[in-house]
N, C-alpha and C positions, 0 to 999 in steps of 0.2 A: 655764253659760249665765245671762244676766240673769234676774232674778226676773220672773214674769208680772205683767201689769197687770190690775187688777180695776176694775169700775165698777158703780154703782147706777143704775137708771133715775131720771129726774128727776121722775116722777109717783108720789106715795105713794098708798096705798090709803085707803078710807073711814075706817078706824080710825086713820089718821095714821101707821101703821107701815110697815115694809118686809117684803117676803116674801123667802123664800130664793131664789126664782127671779129676783128683782131684782138679785141680786149675781152678776155674770157675769164671765167671763174674756175679756179682749180678745184677738183674734187677733194673731199675730206680725205679719202683713201689715197689720193695721189700726191700728198704733201712731199713724199720722198722722190717724186719724179721731177727732176730739174731739167729734163731734156728739152722742154718747150719754153723755158724761161729766157727772156731776152736779157742781154748783158747790161743794157743801159738802164736809165731811170724811167719810171712810168711817166705818163703825161702829167703836166702841171697846168692848172687853170689859173689865170690871172683875171681878177675882176677889178677894173680900174674905175675910179670915181675922181672928181676934181680934187678931193682932199685926201684920198686914201687909195691904196692898192691892196686888195685882199688876195692872198695866195692860197689856192686849194690844192692839196696834194693827196694822192691816193695813199691809204694806210699801207706802210711797208712791213717787212718781216720784223724789224725791231719793234714796231708798234704792236704787232701781234704777240710778240714775246712779252711785252709789257702787260698786255691784257691777260695773258696766261698767268703771269706772276701775280697780278692783282686779284685774280680769282682762285689762286692756290693750285693752279694746274701746272705744277712744276715739271712733271714728266712730259707734258705736252710742249712746254717751253724748250726742254732739252731736245725733243724730237724735231721741232721747228729749226733750231739752230743746226742740228746735224744734217737735216735735209737741205738746207739752204745756207751753208756757212759763208759764202762770199757775199751774201746780201744782208748780213748782220754786221752792224757797225758799233752799236752801243753796249753790247753784252759780250761776256767771255764764257766759253763753254764750261770752264772749270767752276766758275761761280754758279752757273745754272745747275750743274751736276751736284754741287755741294748743297744747294737749297733743296733739290729733289730728294737726295738721300737723307738729309737732316729731317725733312718732313715725314718721310717713311718711318724713320727711327722714332721720332716724336709720337707718331701715331701707333706705335707698337707693331709695326709691320717689318720686323727685322729680317725675316726670311725673304721677303720680297726685295728689300734693299740689298741684301747680300747677293741674291740671284742676279741683280742688275750690275753688280760691280765688275765682273770680268769684261763685260761689253763697254761699260762707261770708263773704267780706269785703264783698260788695255795693258800695255807694257810699261806704264809709268811707275817705277818702283817707289818713288817718293809719295805718290798719291796712295798707293797701297799701304805704306807705312802710316800715313796720316789717318786713313780710315780704320786701320787696326786699332789705333788709339781711340778713335771716335766710337767705334762699336764697343770697345772694352768699357769706355766711360759710361755707356748706356746699359752695360751689363748684357750685351748681346754678342760677345766675341765668339761664342759657340756657333752662332749662325754663320759668321764670316769665315770661320776656320774651314768649313766644308768646301770653300771655293778659293782659298788662298793659293796663289801660284807658287809652284816649286821650281819652275823653269820658264824663262821668257815672260816676265822677268823672274830672276832668282834674287830673293831679298838677302840681306845680310844674315849670317848665322845667328847673330845676337837677337834678331827679330824673331826667328823661328823658336829660339830658346825661350824668349819672353812669352810667346803665344802658348807654348806647351806648359810653361810654369803657371800661367794664369788659368789655363783650362784645368790643370791638375788641382788647383786650389778651389775652383768655382764649379766645375762640371766634369767629374771623372768620366762619365759616359762619353762626353764629347772629346775628352782627352784620349781615351782608348780609340775612338773612331779616327781621330787625327793621326795617332801613332801608326795605325794600320794603313791609312791612306798615304802617308809620307814614306812608309817602308824603310828600307835600308838607307842610312845617310850616305853611303858610298865612299869613294876615294876622296871626293871633295865634300866633307860632311855638311849636310843640310842643317844639322844642329849638333850640339855637344852631347853625344850619346852618354858618355860616362857621367857627366854632370846631371843630366835628366834622370838617369838611372838611380843615382844617389838620392835625389829628391823623392823619387817614387818609393825607394826602400824606406825612407823616413816616414812617408805617408802610410805605407803598409804597416809599419810598426805602430804608428799612432792610431790607425784604424783598429788594430788588434787590441790595443790598450783601452780604446773608447768604443768598443763594439756596439754598445747600446746607442751611442750618439750618431754613428754612421749608418746609413741605410744599407741594406743587404746589396742592393744594386750598385751602390757606390763602391762598396768593399770588393765586390766581384769585378767591377770595371778596373779598379786600381790593380788588383792581383793579375788580371788578364793582361793589362798593359805592361806590368812588370815582366810577365812571361814573354811577351812580344819583344821587349827590350833586351832581356837576357838572351834570347835566341839570336837577335841581331848582334849581340856582343860575344856570341860563341859559347854561351853558358847554358846549354840545354838542360842540364840537371837542375840548376837553380830555377829555371823556368818552371819545371814540373813541381818543384818544392813549393813555389809560390802559389800554385793552384791547389796543391794538396793540403796546404795550411788553412784553407778556407773551411768554414763549417758548412753543413748542408744548406742552411738558409741562404748563404751567399755563394753557393757553388755555381760555377760557370756551366754553360751548355755542355752536355756529354761529348758532342762532336769536337769541342775545343780541346778537351783532354785527349781524345782518341787521335786527333790529327797531330797534336804536339808529340805524343809518344811515338807514333808511327813515322812521322817525317824526320824525327831526330834520333830514331832507333834507341829509345830509352827503355827497352824491355827489361834489361837487367835491374834498372832502378825501380821499376814497377814491381818486378818479381820480388825484390827485397822488401817492398813496402806495400804489398797488395792490400793489406788490411785497411790502410789509410785511404787507398783509392776506393775501396768498397764503401767506406764510411762517407766519403765525399760524394761519390756518384756510382750507385749500383749499375746504372745504365751503361756508363763508360766502361766499368770493370767487365760487365758481361760482354760488351761488344769487343773489347780488346782480347779477352780470353777465348772467345769463339773464333775471331778472325785470325789470331796468331797463336794457334795451339802449340806449335813447335817452340815458341819463345817462352811458354808458360807450362812446364811439366805439371800435370794434374796433381801428382803426389806432393810436389813442393808447394803448390798453391794451397792445397788442403791443409798442409802442416802449418803454414803461416797464418791461416785463418782461424786455427784452433786457439 
């Protein structure tokens, strides 16, 4: 286990010296409490002999960090530095963070590493960009995408483009989740919407051509992501077509279809193609027809289903 921390009270006695009781052990849980730490160096013992002088020094925070590193306790090393930054001389926080996150990734604990990033990387855009590359190299970009900052710091648009491109190629479900999380690129685009949309369209076409090779969940995720992007681009009808082109095996949740039609007022499109809607999702068709009776005259629907 890491060596214990000691502290002296900041107030000396009338004779200017220290008492034994002033030299105390910090609790394990109190490592982050620096209010009682003295600013100076701890006592030093000199043992003098005719031929030598031996210096005995209390183990300091740097020594404790060394112990943590030697025992693979990288998270503990980071915690020590952050609790007592002014008492660390031989180590840099950035180096300790790198060893901690690298160790988690090497151990297959990508979710834990990603969860630690917002706190450890903060608003340093260059550090975020470095770790995007590191997670991608380990095949774990999908874990980091869930916590990537889109503001404070805001990374370069090319970085967000690259993240979406890699997720589309490696994990369509994570790609869909990220598109939903990032939302509308806005007036100052977070990413190049038109460029990403073209890549998704190519992926949809490729998935249709290689239906047996792509899993149903992947095809559904790509189609739903395409729909999300079409809506952001103001192309609601294309969004619906992307979902209606799916087969039942890869159909999205009925609520996705219902919400898309209702929020974009695509009732006329559905009315003209109600048979396809029924083929893809009977549940969605039933919910839409029952909730929006005025938009779907019964005689018209019956005629189109025959």
